[in-house]
C-alpha positions in Angstrom: 11.7 -40.0 52.5 10.4 -42.1 49.6 12.8 -44.3 47.6 11.6 -43.0 44.2 11.3 -39.6 42.6 10.3 -38.2 39.2 12.5 -35.7 37.4 11.8 -32.4 35.7 14.1 -31.4 32.9 14.3 -27.6 32.5 16.1 -25.0 30.4 17.9 -22.4 32.5 20.5 -19.8 31.8 21.5 -20.4 28.2 20.3 -24.0 27.9 18.4 -24.6 24.7 14.9 -25.9 24.4 14.2 -28.3 21.5 11.2 -28.8 19.4 9.6 -32.3 19.2 11.7 -34.9 17.4 11.9 -34.7 13.6 12.0 -37.8 11.4 10.2 -40.2 13.7 6.4 -40.2 13.5 5.9 -42.7 16.2 7.3 -40.7 19.1 4.3 -41.8 21.2 6.1 -45.1 21.4 8.8 -43.6 23.7 6.5 -44.1 26.6 5.2 -47.6 25.8 8.1 -49.6 27.0 8.8 -51.2 23.6 12.1 -51.7 21.9 12.6 -49.3 19.0 16.0 -50.3 17.8 14.7 -51.8 14.5 12.4 -49.0 13.6 14.2 -45.9 14.9 15.6 -44.0 11.9 19.3 -43.0 11.8 18.4 -39.5 10.5 16.0 -38.5 13.3 17.0 -35.2 15.0 16.1 -32.4 17.4 16.2 -28.7 16.5 16.4 -25.8 18.8 13.1 -24.0 19.3 12.9 -20.6 17.5 10.9 -19.3 20.5 14.2 -19.1 22.4 16.8 -17.8 19.8 19.4 -16.8 22.3 19.4 -20.1 24.2 22.0 -22.4 22.6 23.6 -24.4 25.4 23.6 -28.2 25.0 24.2 -29.9 28.3 24.1 -33.4 29.7 20.3 -33.6 29.7 18.4 -31.7 27.0 15.1 -29.9 27.5 12.9 -31.3 24.7 9.2 -30.8 24.1 8.0 -34.4 24.6 8.1 -37.1 27.2 11.5 -38.6 26.2 14.7 -38.2 28.0 17.6 -37.1 25.8 21.1 -37.4 27.3 24.7 -36.8 26.4 27.2 -39.7 25.9 28.5 -38.9 29.4 25.1 -39.7 30.9 24.7 -42.7 28.7 28.1 -44.0 29.9 27.1 -43.3 33.5 23.9 -45.4 33.1 25.9 -48.2 31.6 28.5 -48.1 34.3 25.8 -48.2 36.9 24.2 -51.2 35.1 20.8 -49.5 34.9 18.6 -52.3 33.4 15.9 -51.9 30.8 17.3 -49.0 28.9 17.8 -48.7 25.1 19.9 -45.8 23.8 18.8 -44.4 20.4 21.4 -42.1 18.8 20.0 -38.7 17.7 21.5 -35.6 16.1 21.0 -32.1 17.5 20.7 -29.0 15.3 20.8 -25.3 16.2 18.3 -22.6 15.2 20.0 -22.2 11.8 19.6 -26.0 11.1 23.3 -26.6 11.6 24.3 -29.8 13.3 25.9 -29.0 16.7 26.2 -32.6 18.0 25.7 -36.2 17.2 26.6 -37.1 20.8 23.1 -37.4 22.2 20.8 -40.4 22.9 17.2 -40.9 23.6 16.8 -43.1 26.6 14.1 -45.5 25.7 12.9 -46.9 29.0 11.6 -50.5 28.5 10.5 -50.8 32.2 6.8 -50.1 32.6 5.7 -51.2 36.1 2.2 -51.6 37.4 2.9 -50.1 40.9 0.5 -47.1 41.2 -1.5 -47.1 44.4 -4.9 -46.1 42.9 -6.5 -45.7 46.3 -4.0 -43.0 47.4 -3.4 -41.3 44.1 -5.9 -38.8 42.7 -6.5 -39.2 39.0 -9.0 -39.3 36.1 -9.0 -41.9 33.3 -8.2 -40.4 30.0 -11.3 -40.4 27.8 -9.2 -40.7 24.7 -6.9 -43.5 25.9 -8.3 -46.1 28.3 -4.8 -47.1 29.3 -3.7 -43.7 30.6 -4.6 -41.4 33.4 -4.7 -37.6 33.5 -4.9 -34.9 36.2 -2.7 -37.1 38.4 -2.1 -35.7 41.9 -0.5 -37.0 45.0 1.1 -39.8 43.0 1.8 -42.8 45.2 3.5 -45.9 44.2 3.7 -49.2 45.9 7.4 -49.5 46.3 7.4 -53.2 47.0 6.1 -53.8 43.4 9.3 -52.3 41.9 11.9 -55.0 41.5 15.1 -54.3 43.4 17.2 -54.3 40.3 15.1 -51.6 38.5 16.4 -48.0 39.0 14.6 -46.2 36.2 11.1 -46.8 34.9 7.7 -45.5 33.9 4.6 -46.2 35.9 1.8 -48.0 34.1 -1.1 -45.6 33.3 1.1 -42.6 34.0 3.9 -43.3 31.6 4.7 -39.8 30.6 6.8 -39.5 33.7 10.2 -41.1 34.3 10.7 -42.4 37.8 14.2 -42.8 39.3 15.4 -44.7 42.3 16.6 -41.9 44.5 20.1 -43.4 44.9 20.6 -43.3 41.1 19.5 -39.7 40.9 21.7 -38.7 43.8 24.7 -40.3 42.0 23.8 -38.3 38.8 23.7 -35.1 40.8 27.1 -36.0 42.4 28.5 -36.4 38.9 27.5 -32.8 38.1 25.0 -33.6 35.4 22.9 -30.4 34.7 19.4 -29.2 34.0 17.1 -31.6 35.8 15.8 -31.7 39.3 13.9 -34.2 41.4 10.2 -33.9 42.0 8.7 -35.7 45.0 5.9 -38.0 43.8 3.4 -36.5 46.3 4.0 -33.1 44.6 2.9 -34.3 41.2 
């Protein structure tokens, strides 16, 4: 079994789906590994998608349309207690379908670790014609695990940075804590 897995966040049961972030035009920067503390606005927010009007549940990991990971303060505290390095937490408000604030207890996990560890010989991909620094149609994703520093548990892979990669031991601990609405994806299944 490989040491690293990706995650898929999903909306199940009554879990809400959220539209892309409002109030921050540079959301593409969430996957670039740059600190956003100084430019991230205090009034940025997510609003529940009108496409799913009956889904109103806000759980530990939110299903947002975008590549960012949005977590509750419980998950933030968990990451901090596990000393997960290279993370920046950006506070964000959450609104329901009627544009009423339901929580200010969520954070975007801005991952600062971008690691050049993709095994390009074993991974199937195409270079993105619009962005020479990213790949598309990635299949059988294979990373060179020895290129990931031992102290790194959560990161993005250079050229495929729309995915979050977790050290399996960290993800297992999250599941043991009972955090909801995400599941591991084996890299070879991508």
